[in-house]
Residue frames as qw, qx, qy, qz and C-alpha x, y, z in Angstrom:
[[0.930, 0.331, -0.151, -0.044, -6.65, 18.05, 11.84],
 [0.589, -0.607, 0.483, 0.226, -3.55, 16.16, 12.90],
 [0.772, 0.627, -0.101, 0.032, -1.17, 16.02, 9.99],
 [0.647, -0.534, 0.399, 0.370, 2.38, 14.70, 9.86],
 [0.587, 0.774, -0.206, -0.118, 4.79, 15.53, 7.08],
 [0.723, -0.373, 0.502, 0.294, 7.60, 13.12, 6.23],
 [0.433, -0.063, 0.600, 0.670, 9.89, 13.76, 3.29],
 [0.212, 0.197, -0.185, -0.939, 7.44, 16.45, 2.16],
 [0.361, -0.251, -0.801, -0.407, 4.60, 13.89, 2.06],
 [0.441, -0.300, 0.266, -0.803, 1.46, 14.57, 4.08],
 [0.374, -0.134, -0.917, 0.028, 0.22, 11.73, 6.27],
 [0.516, -0.473, -0.041, -0.712, -2.98, 11.73, 8.28],
 [0.030, 0.206, -0.885, 0.417, -3.03, 10.16, 11.73],
 [0.268, -0.369, -0.886, -0.086, -5.75, 7.97, 13.26],
 [0.144, -0.584, -0.547, 0.583, -6.86, 10.83, 15.54],
 [0.096, -0.058, 0.301, 0.947, -7.21, 13.21, 12.64],
 [0.434, 0.488, 0.378, -0.657, -10.45, 15.05, 11.98],
 [0.225, 0.355, -0.663, -0.619, -9.67, 14.10, 8.38],
 [0.062, 0.137, 0.988, 0.018, -11.63, 10.91, 9.02],
 [0.249, 0.621, 0.597, -0.442, -14.79, 13.05, 9.12],
 [0.150, 0.531, -0.321, -0.770, -13.88, 14.85, 5.91],
 [0.796, 0.384, 0.369, -0.287, -16.08, 13.66, 3.01],
 [0.791, 0.594, 0.001, 0.150, -13.31, 13.90, 0.40],
 [0.413, -0.726, 0.438, 0.332, -9.51, 13.62, 0.34],
 [0.822, 0.567, -0.040, 0.019, -7.37, 13.30, -2.75],
 [0.597, -0.539, 0.435, 0.404, -3.79, 12.28, -3.42],
 [0.535, 0.733, -0.350, -0.235, -1.61, 12.86, -6.46],
 [0.932, -0.211, 0.285, 0.076, -0.26, 9.30, -6.61],
 [0.774, 0.486, -0.022, 0.406, 2.20, 9.83, -9.48],
 [0.058, 0.830, -0.282, 0.478, 3.69, 12.80, -7.60],
 [0.699, -0.586, 0.348, -0.214, 3.94, 10.80, -4.35],
 [0.966, 0.075, 0.160, 0.187, 5.56, 7.88, -6.17],
 [0.545, 0.687, -0.148, 0.458, 8.10, 10.20, -7.77],
 [0.245, -0.795, 0.361, -0.421, 8.98, 11.68, -4.34],
 [0.883, -0.357, 0.290, -0.093, 9.30, 8.22, -2.84],
 [0.899, 0.290, 0.076, 0.320, 11.72, 7.20, -5.59],
 [0.304, 0.790, -0.202, 0.493, 13.77, 10.31, -4.88],
 [0.623, -0.735, 0.206, -0.169, 14.63, 9.25, -1.31],
 [0.013, 0.660, -0.750, 0.050, 18.04, 8.01, -0.20],
 [0.611, -0.120, 0.748, -0.230, 16.60, 4.67, 0.93],
 [0.799, 0.514, 0.233, -0.208, 15.02, 4.02, -2.46],
 [0.448, 0.794, -0.409, -0.041, 18.25, 4.92, -4.23],
 [0.158, -0.525, 0.820, -0.164, 20.04, 2.43, -1.94],
 [0.351, 0.052, -0.899, -0.257, 17.72, -0.38, -3.06],
 [0.136, 0.200, 0.799, -0.551, 15.09, -0.28, -0.30],
 [0.028, -0.593, -0.720, -0.360, 11.37, -0.45, -1.00],
 [0.049, -0.116, 0.187, -0.974, 9.39, 2.69, -0.22],
 [0.250, -0.551, -0.789, -0.105, 6.11, 2.80, 1.68],
 [0.067, -0.160, 0.191, -0.966, 3.97, 5.70, 2.84],
 [0.003, 0.483, 0.833, -0.271, 0.89, 5.47, 5.04],
 [0.057, -0.353, -0.349, -0.866, -1.84, 7.54, 3.42],
 [0.582, -0.474, -0.055, -0.658, -4.48, 6.79, 6.05],
 [0.359, 0.015, -0.869, 0.341, -4.35, 5.12, 9.43],
 [0.538, -0.380, 0.049, -0.751, -7.53, 4.73, 11.43],
 [0.508, -0.250, 0.733, -0.377, -8.85, 2.21, 13.96],
 [0.803, 0.274, 0.464, -0.254, -10.62, 0.29, 11.15],
 [0.780, 0.581, 0.158, 0.171, -8.49, 0.83, 8.05],
 [0.374, -0.658, 0.361, 0.545, -4.97, 1.54, 6.89],
 [0.721, 0.680, 0.121, 0.053, -4.00, 2.56, 3.34],
 [0.518, -0.588, 0.411, 0.466, -0.35, 2.24, 2.34],
 [0.627, 0.750, -0.173, -0.119, 1.27, 3.30, -0.93],
 [0.735, -0.403, 0.476, 0.265, 4.15, 0.90, -1.66],
 [0.543, 0.762, -0.310, -0.172, 6.80, 1.21, -4.38],
 [0.859, -0.261, 0.410, 0.161, 9.02, -1.77, -5.23],
 [0.024, 0.623, -0.639, -0.451, 12.18, -2.16, -7.30],
 [0.800, 0.285, -0.417, -0.325, 12.24, -4.74, -10.07],
 [0.701, 0.118, -0.687, 0.149, 12.91, -8.32, -8.92],
 [0.173, -0.332, 0.578, -0.725, 11.68, -7.69, -5.37],
 [0.541, -0.307, -0.762, -0.179, 9.77, -10.25, -3.29],
 [0.331, -0.366, 0.417, -0.763, 7.63, -9.55, -0.23],
 [0.432, -0.207, -0.878, -0.005, 6.48, -12.49, 1.89],
 [0.287, -0.248, 0.278, -0.883, 3.52, -11.75, 4.09],
 [0.098, -0.312, -0.933, 0.150, 0.50, -13.04, 5.97],
 [0.301, -0.448, -0.308, -0.783, -3.03, -11.69, 5.59],
 [0.279, -0.187, -0.803, 0.493, -4.24, -11.24, 9.17],
 [0.261, 0.131, 0.236, -0.927, -6.99, -8.59, 9.07],
 [0.628, 0.403, 0.521, -0.414, -10.57, -9.01, 7.93],
 [0.744, 0.568, 0.294, 0.194, -9.46, -8.27, 4.37],
 [0.301, -0.579, 0.304, 0.694, -6.63, -6.73, 2.42],
 [0.626, 0.725, 0.286, -0.030, -6.76, -5.19, -1.02],
 [0.468, -0.302, 0.400, 0.728, -4.04, -4.58, -3.60],
 [0.490, 0.828, 0.244, -0.120, -4.59, -2.00, -6.32],
 [0.686, -0.037, 0.295, 0.665, -1.76, -1.84, -8.85],
 [0.095, 0.901, 0.071, -0.418, -0.85, 1.76, -9.76],
 [0.326, 0.765, -0.502, -0.239, 2.29, 1.11, -11.84],
 [0.057, 0.465, -0.882, -0.047, 3.96, -1.97, -13.24],
 [0.816, -0.037, -0.483, -0.314, 3.14, -5.62, -12.63],
 [0.323, -0.459, 0.710, -0.426, 3.10, -7.78, -9.47],
 [0.607, -0.008, -0.770, -0.197, 2.88, -11.56, -9.18],
 [0.607, -0.400, 0.383, -0.570, 0.71, -12.78, -6.29],
 [0.601, 0.134, -0.785, -0.067, 1.38, -16.32, -5.10],
 [0.543, -0.354, 0.525, -0.552, -0.26, -18.38, -2.38],
 [0.755, -0.016, 0.646, -0.110, 0.18, -22.14, -2.29],
 [0.534, 0.185, 0.699, 0.438, -0.50, -23.39, -5.82],
 [0.278, 0.862, 0.423, 0.009, -2.31, -20.19, -6.92],
 [0.397, -0.231, 0.194, 0.867, -0.48, -17.58, -8.98],
 [0.268, 0.857, 0.440, 0.009, -2.10, -14.38, -10.27],
 [0.429, 0.073, 0.136, 0.890, -0.39, -11.64, -12.28],
 [0.001, 0.865, 0.419, -0.274, -1.77, -8.21, -11.36],
 [0.476, 0.273, 0.248, 0.798, -1.03, -5.42, -13.80],
 [0.034, -0.056, -0.085, 0.994, -1.41, -1.64, -13.83],
 [0.465, -0.123, -0.184, -0.857, -5.02, -0.76, -13.01],
 [0.659, -0.205, -0.699, -0.190, -5.97, -4.16, -11.58],
 [0.428, -0.476, 0.382, -0.667, -7.35, -4.81, -8.11],
 [0.647, -0.070, -0.759, -0.017, -7.48, -7.88, -5.85],
 [0.489, -0.556, 0.308, -0.597, -8.95, -8.52, -2.39],
 [0.454, 0.077, -0.870, 0.177, -8.01, -11.32, 0.04],
 [0.614, -0.517, -0.047, -0.594, -10.56, -12.40, 2.65],
 [0.934, -0.256, -0.242, 0.069, -8.80, -15.40, 4.20],
 [0.376, -0.815, 0.439, 0.039, -5.90, -15.38, 6.64],
 [0.949, 0.234, 0.105, 0.184, -3.24, -16.91, 4.39],
 [0.474, -0.536, 0.376, 0.589, 0.47, -16.74, 3.67],
 [0.646, 0.713, 0.250, 0.109, 1.34, -15.16, 0.33],
 [0.488, -0.360, 0.241, 0.758, 4.11, -13.46, -1.58],
 [0.416, 0.886, 0.134, -0.157, 4.20, -10.53, -3.98],
 [0.638, -0.238, 0.406, 0.610, 7.00, -10.40, -6.56],
 [0.374, 0.839, -0.073, -0.389, 7.94, -7.84, -9.19],
 [0.765, 0.021, 0.483, 0.426, 9.76, -8.86, -12.37],
 [0.508, 0.270, 0.404, 0.711, 11.71, -6.69, -14.79],
 [0.018, 0.615, 0.201, 0.762, 10.09, -3.40, -13.76],
 [0.005, -0.010, 0.547, -0.837, 9.46, -1.15, -10.79],
 [0.310, -0.506, -0.723, -0.352, 5.93, -1.41, -9.45],
 [0.124, -0.127, 0.410, -0.895, 3.66, 0.60, -7.17],
 [0.393, -0.426, -0.758, -0.300, 0.46, -0.45, -5.44],
 [0.406, -0.454, 0.244, -0.755, -2.02, 0.68, -2.83],
 [0.393, -0.121, -0.893, 0.183, -2.47, -1.75, 0.04],
 [0.483, -0.446, 0.045, -0.753, -5.70, -1.35, 2.04],
 [0.321, -0.024, -0.896, 0.305, -5.88, -3.27, 5.31],
 [0.564, -0.506, -0.168, -0.631, -9.23, -3.60, 7.08],
 [0.026, 0.338, -0.802, 0.491, -8.81, -4.49, 10.76],
 [0.435, -0.343, -0.815, -0.169, -12.35, -5.67, 11.38],
 [0.150, -0.280, -0.576, 0.754, -12.81, -3.37, 14.35],
 [0.010, -0.705, -0.627, -0.331, -16.28, -1.86, 14.50],
 [0.320, -0.748, -0.265, 0.517, -15.21, 0.98, 16.80],
 [0.411, 0.622, 0.209, 0.633, -14.93, 4.40, 15.20],
 [0.338, -0.363, -0.292, 0.818, -13.52, 7.60, 16.64]]
């Protein structure tokens, strides 16, 4: 198994035998706490950790400060947001959706959007599906 450790967080690479493992678990509250304990976070930067990177999928844990905006473009087959802590406002064109702790949303179209936090730190899992049918 190819494993990389960054800031005491374990990350699995795309060549990892982990992809054949039937079960993997993460202690998300513990990871979030470690991410908030980094120098970058304390200096106002967002924190992101890749939990899984494979040819067909990437899962990223992202932690945002309050009043943070991320502008992005959905370019894979689909992307999913699962809110772990706090509240995030999703906006695309005229559509606005407030996603709160425990909620989940999937985008299937290639569109421009923004995510904004208000008045509280927030954490979410971002799953990006690339659409590639090749598997290692």
